[in-house]
C-alpha positions, 0 to 999 in steps of 0.5 A: 876697947875704945868707946867708938869701937864698942858702940860701932859694933852692930847692935851695941847701941840698940842693946843699951836702948832697949835696957834703958827702962828696966832690966831685961832677961836675955829672951826678951831682949833677943825679941826686942832686938829683931833679928838678932842672933844669940850668939851675937847678943850674948857677945855684945853682953859680954863686951858690954859687961867687960866695958862697965856698961851692963850688969847682970843681976842675981836673977839673970836679968841684964841691966844698964850700970850708972855708966850705961845710964849716962851712955843712954842719956848720951844716945837721947841726945844723939837721937834728938840731933839726928831727928833735926838732921833728917828734918833739915835734909828733907827740907833741902831736898824738897828744895832742890 
C-alpha cells in the first residue's frame, strides 16, 4: 500500500497523532478519536500494523514503531505548514 493511500484513509493520521505520546489501549484510543466506530478503528490499526507504523504490545496497548514516530514527525511539519497556510489565507481574505 502506498503511503499516500494509507494516510489518505479516514482516521489514519488521527490514530498516529493520538499515539504520539505513549502507548494506548483500544478503548482509550477510540475515546480520543471522537466519532470513530470500533470497526473502523480496528481496520485502521490493522492497516497501520501491516504498514509497520504501529505495533500491538503484549499488554494489548498500541504504540508507534520507529517508522510510526518518523511519520508523526512528518505530521508535525505538515501541521506547522497548515497553520501558516491558514494564517496567510485569512490575511488574504481580510484584504479582499
